[in-house]
N, C-alpha and C positions, 0 to 999 in steps of 0.2 A: 623641167626643174630649173634649167638655166634661165628661161624666160621669167619664171616665177621669182627667182632671186633678183633678176634685173628690175622687175616690177617693184619688189619690196625696197630695193635700193632707191629708186626714183621717188617712191612715196616718202621714204625716210629723209631724202634730201629736201623735199618740199616742206615737210614738217619743221625741219631745223632751219630753213632759210630765213624765217622771221626773226630768229634769235642770233643770227650770225653777226659778228662784229664787222664794222666797216674795214675793208682791206687796208686802207691807209687814210691818213688825214694830214693836216699841215704840220703836225708834230711828230709824225712817224719817221723812223729811220729806215730807208730802203736798203735792202741787201745788195751787195755787189753782184754784178752780173745781170741785173734787171735791164731790159731793153727799153729805150725811149727814143723819140725823135722830135725835133723842133724845126718848124718852118718859119723863116723870117722874111719880111719884105725888104725892099732895097734900102729902107731907112733903119733896118735892124729891129723893127717892131715885130712882136710875136703874132703870127697868123694862125698857127695850128700846133698843137702838142699832143703827143701820144705816149703813153707809158703802159708797159705790160708787166703786171705784178706776177702773173703766171698765165698760161694759155687760156685759162677760164676767166681771167679778170684783166681785160684790156680797156683802158679808159682814154677818152679823147676830149680835147678842149679846142675851140676855135672862135675867132672873132667873126661875128655875122651881124652886119648892119649896126655896128657900134656896140654890140653887146657880146659878152662872153657866154658861149653855149658849151655845156659839159654833158657828156653822156657815156654810158657804159656800152661797149660793143656787145651785140647779141651773139653769143657763142653756143653752139650746139654741144651739149654734154652727153657723153655716152659711157656706159660702164661695161667692161668685158671681164669675164671670169677667167683667171689664169691660175696655174698651180706652179709651185716652185719647191724643189727639194735641194737642200744644200747641207754640206758638212762644215761644222764650225772649225775655223782655224785661228780663233782668237775670240774677242768679244762678239756679241751678236751684231752690234753696230758696225764694227770693222769688217766682219764677214760679208754682210749685205752690201756695204759700200764697195768692197772689192768686186762684187758681182754686178755692180752697176745699178743697184737699187737705192732708193732714197731712205734717209733716216726715219721718215714717217712710218715706213713699214716696220722697222725695228721697234719704234715706239709703240705701235699698235700691238705687236707680239708681246712686248714687255708688259703692257697693260692687260692683255688677255690672260696671261699666266701669272699675274702679280701676286695671287694668293698662294701659289704653289712653287714658284721658281724664283730664286734670287739670281738674276743674271750677272751678278758680280762674283758670287762665291760658288754657285752651283754648276756653272758652265765648264765643261772639260773639252779640250781639243779632241775632235773626232765625233762629238755628239752630232746627231742627225736631226734636222728639223724639216717638216713638210708643211706647207701652208697653201691653202686655197683662198684666194682673195680677189677683190674687185679692183681692176686698174681703171682709173678715170681718164677719159680722153675728151679734149676740147677741140672740135673741128679736126678730128683724127690725129691730134697731137697729144702725146702722153701728158697728163696734168695731175699727177698725184695718185692717190689711192682712195678706194671706197672702204668697205668693211672687210675684215677677216672673216670668212665664212666657216673655215675649219682649219685646225692646226694640230699637228702631232709632233711632240718633242720626245726624242729618245735619248736620254742622258745616262752617263755612267753613274752619276750621283743620284739623280732624281727619278730614274727609271722612265717609264713611258707615261706621258701626260697628254691628254686629249682635250681639245676645246671645240665645241660645236655651237655655232650661232643659230638660235631658234627663238623666234618670237621676242626679239629685242634683248635676249639674255644668252649667256654662254653656259653650256652644260658639259659635263664629262661624258665618257663613253656610256656610263650607266644611266645617264639622264638626270644626274644630280647637279644642281646649280653650282658653278665654280665659286661664286661670291661667298666669302666667309664673313663672320662677324667682325674680324679684324684684318686690316691690311698687313701684308708681310713687313712693310716698312713705311715710315713717314715721308720718304722722298721717292719721287718717281724715277724710273730708270735704274741703271746699275748703281750699286752701293760700294763705298770705299770706307771700310772700318779703320779708324785711326787709333782707337783705344777701346779695349774690350771691357766687359763687366768683371768686377772683382777687384782684388788688391792690385795696386800699381804705384809707380813712382810718379808723384804729381809733377807735371812739367814746369810749373811755376814755383811751387814751394819746395821742390826737391826733397820730399819725404814720402814714405810709403803711406798711402791712404786708400780707403775703400772707395771704389768707383761704382756707384749705384746704377749706372746706365751704360749705354754704348755711344761712342762718339763717331759720327759719320762725317768725313771730310767732304766738303762740297763748295763750289764757288759762292762768293758773296751774292746774296739776292736770290738763291735757289728757292723755289716755293716749298714750303713745309705743309704737309697734309695731315689732317686728323685721321687717325687709324680706324676710328669707329664713330658711330653716332654717340652723342653725349652732351653734357652741360659743362661749360667752362666754370671752374670753381676758383681759378686765380688767373689773372693776366696783368703782369706788371713787373717791376724791378724786384729781384730777389738776390741781393748780394753777389756772390761768385757766379751764380747762374745768369746774371745779367737780365735781359728781358726773358721772362719765363711765362709759359702758358701751361696750365694744368687742366685736364679734362677728365670728368668722372663718367664712366661708362656703366653698363649693366654688370651684374654678377660680381660686384665688389672690386672692379678693376679701375685703374686710373692711368692715364698716360701724361708724360711731362716733356716739354720741349724747351730747351734752354739756349742761351746765347743768341737769341733772335735779333736780327737787325731791325725788323719791324714786326708789329703784331696787328692782325686784322680783326681780332675778336676782343670782347670785353667780359669781365666777370659776369656770369649770369646768362651769357649767350648760349643758345642751343646750336650745335654744329652737326653736320652730316658727314658720314664717312667719305673721305676723299676731298673734303672742303679745304681750301687754302686758308690756313690760320696765321701764317707769318712767313718771314723770309730768313734764310740762313744768314747769320752774322757772326760777330766775335765780341759781343758785349759781355761784361763781367770778366771773370778770370779765364781768358782764352789767349792762346798764342797764335791763333790763325782762325780763319773762317771755318766753322763746322757746326753741326747740330748735336747737342747733348740730348739723348733720348732715353727716358726711363719708362719702365712698365712696372706698375705696382699692383700686386694681388693681395687683397684683404689687408692692406696697410703695410705689406712687406715688399721691398724691391726685389724684382726677379730679372733674370737675364733675358732680355727681349729676343735674343737669337735662339733661345732654347724653348720658347713657348710654343705649344701646339695650338694652332688656330682652330677655333670652334666652328664646325661646319653648320651652316644654316640648314634647317630641315627641308626647305622647298626642293622638290624635284619636278619634273615635267608633269603638269596636271593630267589626271587619268584620261579625260576625253581627248587629249592631244598626243597620247603616247604612240598610237599607231602612226600618226603623221610624223612624229619625231623619229621613229624607227626608219621610216622611208627616207627622210632627209639624211639621217646618219649613214645609212647604207650607201646612198648615192654619193655623198661627199667623201666618205672614207674610201670608197672604191676608186674615186678619182685621185685621191692622194696616194694610194698604195699601188697604182698601176706600175708595172715594170718601167723604170726610167731608162731611156736610151743613154743619156749622159747625165749622171748625177752631178750637179754643180758643186765645185769645191773652190773656195777662194784661194787664189794663187798666193804663195808665200812672197813676201817682199824681197 
């Protein structure tokens, strides 16, 4: 089973390698902590340069016979399957950081459970998470993560949620695909609600007005995602909304995204669920950077936080159910083995 998972991982990496973005170019801003070296001759002229973006991406440049030669170091990548059980002592990101894990793993878990768990409002101290994942190594040095193969979240608010990776998709314990018709939110990661749906005191006009959406506070330039497939019916300036994008979906639903700093779609564009349609801004009537998000059902505004997401019908195809059960049993068994020391993030 482990060899099969590793084989699937390698095949997945090969398929995606053609579409990967370049790790950096002349306009990139390199993060602090990246290692580099320069070798100069006696006159101070560059002879050789090396920069390590991460253990899997090491680049060299050198002067050879009057010409500059550049190349990427060949690094042997390996994927090892590991499991981790931890008790949340704060946000998911904070907890994993205290355990010495990267934010990439937290982002993957947020993405896997994005249809069922709001990691800002649903997380409670003491919730337990178990995750089976691939850790990537480059020449035997840790270099990030591969896929999350299985995860179980046991929360006081959300109950038990299970995610199993099978044939490029995630399924719950019953073999029903986790993906829903609508994303839980138009922003990736944890959410910070700054103004709820309903009557409120307008922060600018200082009078009670109806608020037909939810405001999510987020840094300027945060990507805004389409919550479902649809057609853009409006993209432009709309008074107090500032830059506004409206998308019409199936079943008489529409989503609206206001105060955008930038818009990446035009009226008439077809968009896919999760597609980046704009950036968080503070255009129009806004006192700070945030996203004004509306969910409209049959022409009437509805509270986005109270909507039940429609489950898509697909489950594991009948011919693959036996194989899915085998994978599920093996991975769940690995996650639920008695743990000698359950990891708990230390309090600051």
